[in-house]
C-alpha positions as a Markdown table, in Angstrom:
| # | Residue | x | y | z |
|---|---|---|---|---|
| 1 | Met | 1.5 | 24.9 | 10.6 |
| 2 | Lys | 4.8 | 23.6 | 9.4 |
| 3 | Thr | 6.6 | 26.5 | 11.1 |
| 4 | Lys | 4.8 | 26.0 | 14.4 |
| 5 | His | 5.7 | 22.2 | 14.2 |
| 6 | Leu | 9.4 | 23.0 | 13.7 |
| 7 | Leu | 9.4 | 25.6 | 16.5 |
| 8 | Phe | 7.8 | 23.1 | 18.9 |
| 9 | Thr | 10.3 | 20.5 | 17.9 |
| 10 | Ser | 13.3 | 22.8 | 18.5 |
| 11 | Leu | 11.9 | 23.8 | 21.8 |
| 12 | Leu | 11.1 | 20.3 | 22.7 |
| 13 | Phe | 14.6 | 19.0 | 21.9 |
| 14 | Phe | 16.0 | 22.0 | 23.9 |
| 15 | Ser | 14.0 | 21.2 | 27.0 |
| 16 | Leu | 14.8 | 17.5 | 27.0 |
| 17 | Asn | 18.5 | 17.6 | 26.8 |
| 18 | Thr | 20.3 | 15.2 | 29.1 |
| 19 | Gln | 20.9 | 17.3 | 32.1 |
| 20 | Ala | 23.1 | 14.9 | 34.1 |
| 21 | Ser | 25.9 | 14.6 | 31.6 |
| 22 | Ser | 25.5 | 18.2 | 30.8 |
| 23 | Ser | 25.9 | 19.4 | 34.3 |
| 24 | Tyr | 29.1 | 17.3 | 34.6 |
| 25 | Arg | 30.5 | 19.0 | 31.5 |
| 26 | Asp | 29.4 | 22.5 | 32.9 |
| 27 | Met | 31.5 | 22.0 | 36.0 |
| 28 | Gln | 34.5 | 21.3 | 34.0 |
| 29 | His | 34.3 | 24.6 | 31.9 |
| 30 | Gly | 34.7 | 27.5 | 34.1 |
| 31 | Asn | 32.1 | 30.2 | 33.8 |
| 32 | Tyr | 29.7 | 28.3 | 31.6 |
| 33 | Val | 26.2 | 28.2 | 33.1 |
| 34 | Ser | 24.4 | 24.9 | 33.7 |
| 35 | Val | 21.9 | 23.6 | 31.2 |
| 36 | Ser | 19.1 | 24.2 | 33.7 |
| 37 | His | 20.2 | 27.8 | 34.0 |
| 38 | Leu | 20.1 | 28.2 | 30.2 |
| 39 | His | 16.5 | 27.0 | 30.2 |
| 40 | Tyr | 15.7 | 29.6 | 32.8 |
| 41 | Ile | 17.4 | 32.3 | 30.8 |
| 42 | Phe | 15.6 | 31.2 | 27.6 |
| 43 | Asn | 12.2 | 31.4 | 29.2 |
| 44 | Gln | 13.0 | 34.9 | 30.8 |
| 45 | Val | 14.1 | 36.3 | 27.5 |
| 46 | Lys | 11.1 | 34.8 | 25.7 |
| 47 | Gln | 8.8 | 36.4 | 28.1 |
| 48 | Asn | 10.4 | 39.8 | 28.5 |
| 49 | Ser | 11.6 | 40.7 | 25.0 |
| 50 | Asn | 10.3 | 41.1 | 21.4 |
| 51 | Val | 12.9 | 38.8 | 19.6 |
| 52 | Ser | 11.5 | 36.3 | 17.4 |
| 53 | Glu | 10.6 | 33.2 | 19.5 |
| 54 | Lys | 11.7 | 30.8 | 16.7 |
| 55 | Ala | 15.1 | 32.6 | 16.3 |
| 56 | Leu | 15.5 | 32.5 | 20.2 |
| 57 | Ala | 14.8 | 28.8 | 20.2 |
| 58 | Lys | 17.2 | 28.0 | 17.5 |
| 59 | Thr | 20.0 | 30.1 | 19.1 |
| 60 | Phe | 19.8 | 28.5 | 22.5 |
| 61 | Phe | 19.5 | 25.0 | 21.0 |
| 62 | Tyr | 22.7 | 25.6 | 18.9 |
| 63 | Tyr | 24.5 | 27.1 | 21.8 |
| 64 | Glu | 23.8 | 24.4 | 24.2 |
| 65 | Lys | 25.0 | 21.7 | 21.7 |
| 66 | Asn | 28.1 | 23.6 | 20.5 |
| 67 | Arg | 29.4 | 26.0 | 23.1 |
| 68 | Tyr | 32.2 | 23.7 | 24.3 |
| 69 | Ala | 33.4 | 22.5 | 20.8 |
| 70 | Lys | 33.2 | 26.0 | 19.2 |
| 71 | His | 34.7 | 27.7 | 22.2 |
| 72 | Leu | 31.8 | 30.2 | 22.4 |
| 73 | Ser | 31.6 | 32.9 | 25.0 |
| 74 | Pro | 30.2 | 31.7 | 28.3 |
| 75 | Asn | 28.6 | 35.1 | 29.0 |
| 76 | Tyr | 26.6 | 36.2 | 25.8 |
| 77 | Ile | 24.8 | 35.3 | 22.8 |
| 78 | Ala | 23.4 | 37.6 | 20.1 |
| 79 | Ile | 20.5 | 37.5 | 17.5 |
| 80 | Ala | 20.3 | 39.9 | 14.5 |
| 81 | Asp | 16.6 | 39.6 | 14.0 |
| 82 | Tyr | 16.2 | 40.7 | 10.3 |
| 83 | Thr | 12.5 | 39.9 | 10.3 |
| 84 | Lys | 12.2 | 43.4 | 11.9 |
| 85 | Leu | 12.6 | 46.7 | 10.3 |
| 86 | Ala | 15.7 | 48.6 | 10.2 |
| 87 | Ser | 14.0 | 51.4 | 12.2 |
| 88 | Glu | 13.9 | 49.0 | 15.1 |
| 89 | Lys | 16.7 | 47.9 | 17.5 |
| 90 | Arg | 17.0 | 44.5 | 16.1 |
| 91 | Leu | 20.3 | 43.3 | 17.3 |
| 92 | Phe | 19.6 | 41.5 | 20.6 |
| 93 | Ile | 22.6 | 40.7 | 23.0 |
| 94 | Ile | 21.5 | 38.3 | 25.7 |
| 95 | Asn | 23.3 | 38.0 | 29.1 |
| 96 | Leu | 23.5 | 34.2 | 29.8 |
| 97 | His | 23.9 | 34.7 | 33.5 |
| 98 | Thr | 21.3 | 37.5 | 34.3 |
| 99 | Ala | 18.8 | 37.3 | 31.2 |
| 100 | Glu | 19.5 | 41.0 | 30.6 |
| 101 | Val | 18.7 | 41.9 | 27.0 |
| 102 | Arg | 20.5 | 44.9 | 25.3 |
| 103 | Gln | 19.1 | 46.0 | 21.9 |
| 104 | His | 21.0 | 47.9 | 19.2 |
| 105 | Asp | 20.5 | 49.0 | 15.6 |
| 106 | Val | 22.1 | 46.9 | 12.9 |
| 107 | Ala | 22.1 | 47.4 | 9.3 |
| 108 | His | 21.6 | 44.9 | 6.3 |
| 109 | Gly | 23.0 | 44.6 | 2.9 |
| 110 | Ile | 21.8 | 46.8 | 0.1 |
| 111 | Asn | 20.7 | 43.9 | -1.9 |
| 112 | Ser | 18.9 | 42.2 | 1.0 |
| 113 | Gly | 16.2 | 44.7 | 1.5 |
| 114 | Ala | 15.1 | 48.3 | 0.9 |
| 115 | Lys | 16.4 | 51.2 | 3.0 |
| 116 | Gly | 14.5 | 51.1 | 6.4 |
| 117 | Asp | 13.1 | 47.7 | 5.6 |
| 118 | Arg | 13.6 | 44.0 | 6.8 |
| 119 | Val | 15.7 | 41.5 | 5.1 |
| 120 | Trp | 14.0 | 39.8 | 2.2 |
| 121 | Ser | 16.8 | 38.2 | 0.5 |
| 122 | Ala | 19.9 | 36.9 | 2.3 |
| 123 | Gly | 23.0 | 35.7 | 0.3 |
| 124 | Asn | 26.3 | 34.0 | 0.6 |
| 125 | Gln | 27.7 | 34.8 | -2.8 |
| 126 | Ala | 30.7 | 37.1 | -3.1 |
| 127 | Gly | 29.7 | 40.4 | -4.7 |
| 128 | Ser | 26.0 | 40.0 | -3.9 |
| 129 | Tyr | 25.9 | 42.8 | -1.3 |
| 130 | Lys | 23.5 | 40.5 | 0.6 |
| 131 | Thr | 23.6 | 39.9 | 4.3 |
| 132 | Pro | 24.1 | 36.1 | 5.1 |
| 133 | Thr | 22.0 | 34.2 | 7.6 |
| 134 | Gly | 22.8 | 31.4 | 10.0 |
| 135 | Phe | 25.2 | 31.0 | 12.9 |
| 136 | Phe | 28.6 | 32.8 | 13.3 |
| 137 | Lys | 31.2 | 33.1 | 15.9 |
| 138 | Val | 32.4 | 36.6 | 16.5 |
| 139 | Gly | 36.2 | 37.2 | 16.6 |
| 140 | Ala | 38.0 | 38.3 | 19.7 |
| 141 | Lys | 40.4 | 40.7 | 18.3 |
| 142 | Glu | 39.3 | 44.4 | 17.2 |
| 143 | Gly | 40.6 | 45.9 | 14.0 |
| 144 | Ile | 40.2 | 48.8 | 11.7 |
| 145 | Thr | 39.3 | 48.5 | 8.0 |
| 146 | Ser | 41.8 | 49.9 | 5.5 |
| 147 | Lys | 39.7 | 51.9 | 3.4 |
| 148 | Lys | 36.9 | 53.3 | 5.4 |
| 149 | Arg | 38.6 | 53.0 | 8.8 |
| 150 | Tyr | 35.6 | 51.3 | 10.4 |
| 151 | Asp | 36.2 | 49.5 | 13.8 |
| 152 | Tyr | 35.3 | 45.9 | 13.5 |
| 153 | Leu | 35.3 | 42.3 | 14.7 |
| 154 | Gly | 35.7 | 39.5 | 12.5 |
| 155 | Leu | 33.1 | 36.8 | 11.8 |
| 156 | Glu | 33.4 | 33.1 | 11.2 |
| 157 | Gly | 30.5 | 31.4 | 9.5 |
| 158 | Leu | 29.6 | 28.2 | 11.2 |
| 159 | Glu | 27.3 | 26.7 | 8.5 |
| 160 | Trp | 27.4 | 25.7 | 4.9 |
| 161 | Lys | 25.1 | 28.6 | 3.9 |
| 162 | Asn | 27.4 | 31.3 | 5.4 |
| 163 | Arg | 30.8 | 29.5 | 4.8 |
| 164 | Asn | 32.0 | 32.4 | 2.4 |
| 165 | Ala | 31.7 | 35.0 | 5.3 |
| 166 | Lys | 35.5 | 35.4 | 5.7 |
| 167 | Lys | 36.2 | 35.2 | 2.0 |
| 168 | Arg | 33.7 | 37.9 | 1.5 |
| 169 | Glu | 35.1 | 39.9 | 4.3 |
| 170 | Ile | 31.7 | 39.9 | 6.1 |
| 171 | Ile | 32.3 | 41.6 | 9.5 |
| 172 | Leu | 30.7 | 43.3 | 12.3 |
| 173 | His | 31.6 | 46.9 | 12.1 |
| 174 | Thr | 30.8 | 50.5 | 12.9 |
| 175 | Ala | 29.3 | 52.9 | 10.4 |
| 176 | Ala | 27.8 | 56.3 | 10.6 |
| 177 | Tyr | 25.2 | 55.5 | 8.0 |
| 178 | Val | 23.4 | 53.3 | 10.5 |
| 179 | Asn | 22.3 | 56.4 | 12.2 |
| 180 | Trp | 20.0 | 57.1 | 9.3 |
| 181 | Glu | 19.0 | 53.4 | 8.5 |
| 182 | Gly | 21.6 | 53.2 | 5.8 |
| 183 | Arg | 22.7 | 49.8 | 4.3 |
| 184 | Ser | 26.0 | 47.9 | 4.2 |
| 185 | Arg | 27.5 | 45.8 | 1.5 |
| 186 | Gly | 26.5 | 42.7 | 3.4 |
| 187 | Cys | 28.1 | 43.3 | 6.7 |
| 188 | Phe | 26.5 | 43.7 | 10.1 |
| 189 | Ala | 26.9 | 47.3 | 10.7 |
| 190 | Ile | 26.2 | 49.2 | 14.0 |
| 191 | Lys | 26.3 | 52.8 | 15.2 |
| 192 | Pro | 29.7 | 54.1 | 16.1 |
| 193 | Ser | 28.2 | 55.3 | 19.5 |
| 194 | Asp | 27.3 | 51.6 | 20.2 |
| 195 | Lys | 30.8 | 50.3 | 19.6 |
| 196 | Trp | 31.8 | 49.8 | 23.3 |
| 197 | Gln | 28.5 | 48.2 | 24.4 |
| 198 | Val | 28.4 | 45.9 | 21.5 |
| 199 | Phe | 32.2 | 44.9 | 21.1 |
| 200 | Ser | 32.8 | 44.4 | 24.8 |
| 201 | Arg | 30.0 | 41.9 | 25.0 |
| 202 | Met | 30.2 | 40.0 | 21.6 |
| 203 | Lys | 33.8 | 38.9 | 21.5 |
| 204 | Arg | 33.7 | 35.1 | 20.9 |
| 205 | Ala | 30.0 | 35.2 | 21.2 |
| 206 | Leu | 27.6 | 33.2 | 19.0 |
| 207 | Leu | 25.7 | 35.4 | 16.6 |
| 208 | Phe | 22.6 | 34.2 | 14.9 |
| 209 | Ser | 21.5 | 36.1 | 11.8 |
| 210 | Tyr | 17.8 | 35.5 | 11.3 |
| 211 | Ala | 15.5 | 36.5 | 8.5 |
| 212 | Gly | 12.7 | 34.1 | 9.0 |
| 213 | Asp | 14.2 | 31.0 | 7.3 |
């Protein structure tokens, strides 16, 4: 009952934003869609995808409140829905203009859940090998890791519970082990074959890592 109440409250706040002042801001910020269009996209995605409704509501609410201040992408948001099994395509990339949703495989940390499983234990501590949860801003510059030679985009933790992301070198990177549901050391790992589709859309995007909390 408490979870349903929180979800309803989040959706209610999201629906009742002051649209007059927001619409004025939208006109001043280039490609950002209006608040009313965000509401439309939210409802379309809720009806036509299997992403967690609670995660979806939280993501849209945070994005609407912080997109200008955090300089988030006007085009895409993403949700790593770790309530789903690793065998499922649980990285959801949402087009904020068209409501198109692309899904990809994404791994979790070796101490966050068993191979092929969902995330049962998230973490923020260095050396924990756990995947952190919460909101992140994806970096705009691609790089290659020095040891494993993974292609990657950096991540900035936007909350207290994931503030150690940079210090822990938690990144969004490619790794062949994702092809057989392998696990990372806490990073958000994707298939190398998905690199272009994911990286081209997620630069500067808001990423919400969700494990049911």
